[in-house]
ROVODO-650217 format. One line per 3 residues: number of its first residue (from 1); their letters; for each residue x, z, y of C-alpha. Coordinates in steps of 0.2 Angstrom, whole numbers, plus 5000, padded with zeros to 4 digits. Each point is the difference from the previous one (the first is absolute). Last residue first. Layout:
BEGIN
NUM) a) X Z Y  ...
END
This chain:
BEGIN
326) fed) 4886 5126 5025  4995 4995 4981  4980 5002 5002
323) hkr) 5000 4986 5012  5007 4988 4988  5016 4995 5005
320) tld) 5005 4982 5008  5002 5005 5018  5011 5016 4993
317) egy) 5012 4987 4995  5001 4991 5017  5019 5009 5002
314) ntv) 4995 5017 4997  4984 4996 5011  5006 5012 5014
311) qsg) 5018 4995 4991  4999 4986 5012  4999 4981 4996
308) vfm) 4982 5002 5001  4999 5008 5016  5011 4986 5007
305) nwn) 4986 4987 4996  4986 5010 5004  5005 5001 5018
302) nvi) 4978 4997 5004  4997 5011 4987  5008 5015 5007
299) eqk) 4996 4997 5016  4981 4999 4994  5002 5018 4992
296) tlk) 5006 5008 5014  5019 5004 5003  5006 5013 5012
293) sde) 5015 5001 5013  4987 4997 5013  5008 4983 5003
290) dkd) 4984 4990 5003  5009 4987 4986  5006 5012 4989
287) seh) 5006 4989 4985  5021 4996 5001  5001 5019 5009
284) ilh) 4988 5007 4987  5012 4992 4985  5014 5005 5006
281) kae) 4995 5017 5002  4994 5001 4984  5016 4993 4993
278) ama) 5012 5011 5007  4987 5016 4995  5001 4994 4983
275) hdy) 5019 4997 5000  5004 5016 5008  5019 4999 5005
272) dgp) 5009 5017 5004  5008 5000 4984  5006 4983 4998
269) liw) 4999 4992 4987  5009 4983 5000  5012 5002 5015
266) rev) 5004 5020 4998  5004 4997 4984  5012 4985 5003
263) eek) 5007 5012 5013  5004 5015 4987  5006 4988 4990
260) dmk) 5013 4989 5008  4993 4988 5015  5018 4990 5005
257) gdk) 5009 4995 5016  5007 5017 5001  4988 5005 5015
254) nld) 4996 5017 4995  4981 4995 5000  5002 4985 4993
251) rfr) 4979 4994 5000  4996 5005 5017  5011 4991 5013
248) rfq) 5010 4989 4989  4988 4996 4989  4988 4997 5011
245) eqe) 5009 4988 5011  5001 4988 4982  4982 5003 4998
242) nkv) 4997 4992 5019  5014 4987 4997  4990 4994 4983
239) wdp) 4983 5002 5009  5006 4985 5011  4998 4988 4985
236) ese) 5015 4990 4994  4997 4981 5003  4995 4992 4985
233) gdv) 5009 4986 4993  5002 5007 4982  4991 5017 4998
230) psy) 5010 5016 5005  4994 5014 4989  4995 5016 5010
227) mdg) 4995 5017 4995  5012 5005 4988  5015 4991 5008
224) vye) 4995 5008 5018  5006 5016 4990  5014 4993 4989
221) ked) 5009 4991 5017  4997 5018 5008  5009 5009 4988
218) vmg) 4990 5011 4985  5011 5012 4991  5004 5002 4980
215) dgd) 5017 4989 5003  4995 4987 4989  5000 4985 5009
212) kdi) 4983 4996 5000  4990 5013 5004  4982 4999 5003
209) dei) 4994 5001 4981  5011 5013 4998  4997 5010 5015
206) tel) 4980 4999 4995  5002 5006 4984  5012 5015 5008
203) vvi) 4986 5006 5013  4984 4999 4988  5011 5011 4988
200) pkm) 5008 5011 5012  4980 5002 5005  4995 5005 4983
197) ydf) 4997 5020 5005  4993 4996 5012  4985 4992 4991
194) eep) 4990 4988 5006  5012 4984 5003  5003 5003 4980
191) hlf) 4986 4990 4995  5000 4993 4983  5013 5015 4995
188) atf) 4992 5016 5008  4983 4993 4993  5010 5002 4982
185) eer) 5005 5017 5007  4982 5006 5004  4992 4994 4982
182) tav) 5014 5006 4992  5015 4991 4997  5011 5002 4983
179) kdg) 5018 5000 5002  5001 5019 4998  5010 5003 5018
176) dkd) 4988 5013 5007  4997 4988 5016  4998 4984 4991
173) ake) 4998 4987 5016  5018 5001 5001  5004 4996 4983
170) frr) 4987 4985 5000  5006 4993 5017  5018 5001 4992
167) vdr) 4995 4991 4985  4988 4987 5009  5014 4997 5012
164) klm) 5013 4997 4986  4986 4988 4989  4998 4989 5016
161) kry) 5018 4998 5003  5001 4994 4979  4987 4989 5001
158) sak) 5006 4992 5016  5019 4999 4995  4991 4993 4982
155) ded) 4990 4986 5012  5017 4993 5007  5008 4997 4984
152) nsv) 4986 4992 4993  5000 5003 4980  4990 5016 4999
149) dsf) 5002 5006 4982  5015 5010 5005  4988 5011 5012
146) sed) 5017 5012 5003  4986 5015 4998  4994 4994 4983
143) vhf) 4984 4992 5000  4988 5002 4982  4985 5010 5005
140) gyt) 5000 4990 5018  5004 5002 5018  4985 5008 5009
137) anr) 4990 5007 4984  5015 5007 4991  5007 5006 5016
134) yee) 4985 5010 5006  4996 5007 4981  5021 5003 4999
131) wsi) 4999 5010 5013  4986 5011 4996  4981 4998 5010
128) qgd) 4989 5014 4997  4983 5004 4996  5004 4998 4981
125) rnt) 4991 4984 4998  5015 4992 4990  5001 4985 5012
122) dye) 5000 5008 5015  5008 4987 5009  4986 4987 5002
119) nwh) 4986 5016 5000  5009 5006 5015  5002 4983 5010
116) kkv) 4982 4998 5008  4998 5021 5002  5016 4998 5009
113) ndd) 4994 4986 5010  4982 5009 5005  5009 5015 5004
110) vyr) 5011 4993 5013  4990 4988 5006  4986 5016 5004
107) nqa) 5013 5008 5010  5004 4985 5010  4980 4998 5004
104) rki) 4998 5018 5004  5014 4998 5012  4992 4986 5008
101) wst) 4982 5009 5002  5009 5016 5008  5009 4988 5011
98) led) 4985 4988 5004  4990 5019 5004  5013 5004 5011
95) atv) 5003 4985 5010  4980 5000 5003  4986 4993 4993
92) lgd) 4985 4998 5011  4982 5000 4992  4998 5016 5001
89) qdd) 4998 5002 4982  5012 5018 5001  5012 4992 4985
86) dir) 5001 4984 5008  5010 4991 4985  4987 5001 4990
83) dvi) 4988 4987 5011  5016 4991 5002  5001 4995 4982
80) kgl) 4983 4992 5001  5004 4989 5015  5015 4993 4990
77) rek) 4990 4996 4985  4988 4989 5012  5015 4992 5010
74) see) 5007 4997 4983  4984 4991 4995  4999 4989 5016
71) ptl) 5017 4996 5000  4997 4994 4981  5010 5009 4988
68) qdf) 5009 4989 4986  5015 5007 5006  4996 5018 4996
65) tks) 4997 4993 4980  4981 4997 4994  5001 5004 4982
62) ger) 4990 5018 4997  4986 4995 5010  5006 5014 5011
59) gmf) 5018 4992 5004  5014 5002 4991  5018 4999 5008
56) adh) 5013 4987 4997  5008 4993 5014  4997 5009 5018
53) dfq) 5021 5002 5004  5003 5010 5016  4996 4997 5018
50) fgn) 5005 5017 5008  5012 4991 5013  5003 4983 4991
47) qdi) 5017 5002 4989  4997 5018 4994  5015 5004 4988
44) pdr) 4995 5015 4989  4997 4984 4986  4986 5006 4991
41) edl) 5000 5006 4982  5018 5005 5001  5001 5013 5012
38) dks) 4984 5005 4995  4988 4999 5017  5000 5015 5014
35) hhv) 5011 4993 5013  5020 4997 5002  5007 4995 5015
32) rek) 5008 4984 4994  4995 4987 5013  5001 4982 4998
29) kes) 5000 4986 5014  4994 4983 4996  5014 4986 5002
26) tpk) 4999 5000 4981  5014 4994 4986  4993 4997 4984
23) cfa) 5004 5009 4983  5001 4988 4987  5020 5002 4995
20) vsa) 4995 5019 4994  5016 5012 5001  4999 5003 5019
17) cla) 4982 5003 4998  5000 5014 4988  4981 5002 5005
14) llg) 4996 4988 4988  5008 5014 4989  4990 5016 5006
11) lls) 4983 4987 4999  5004 4999 4984  5004 5016 4997
8) rrs) 4982 5007 5006  4990 4986 4993  5009 5006 4982
5) mml) 5011 4988 4991  5002 4999 4980  5013 4988 4995
2) mm) 4998 4989 4988  5013 4996 4988
END
């Protein structure tokens, strides 16, 4: 029996690092604050500031991916994007203009992602996606929920966990409880971090990923362990001590040594944090050589490597879009 897996679910499986033998330890800091990407389509863990995976974005010629663009091509295309970011066409990009563009890029990503998956799951073409359609397209028509045909016990447990999470997320997204997802409900299923009523699911899934002792909370060791895996022979980086201090001072608000659901939500989905504005300010800070709090096209192009790894270009995708696709 061949188990049918969507990329979303496959990456969800790979995220279960505790049960996957080939997960490699790393000394790089990882962060858990959720952004606008699909929780499974793009790993929400940011390993290099605003640098993310650029693979497999098709270019104007139809075969050239972002990674195959030369620096000169990237700079040229980035310059054209800057012209569109500069709303008032005064030759300067402000934090507000950059923030607005990033938010538009985020919304476009969500729309494109849902559109990409819709036909895959709406198999009867009735304009809705039932749980059965999603389940069959993801796990296969003849898979029973015990995954008895999967020989490896570790894989079987992982599939069961994935299915349980998908069921729970689908039921939460399905507001009217009819086991059929409208376009909006399916968007909430794929992108729960974008919907207030889905926040409990995002928090619960995060706790399940990090909580190793099964007490439903995140202690300091689990918190640090989610960001840092020791590498043999390597000394513990300084930032680990800083994160331990962050946990004690700012994460564990009631000082009981653990983060409960409310504290985890404040950590990963901070209500007073505007990610788009934060990224805009970060990019300006790193690129504003004359320190006027605005960016010229040349200042942006000079720091092109940071911008092509930013949501300004949707992690490089915009560089390979046709002009009329923006």
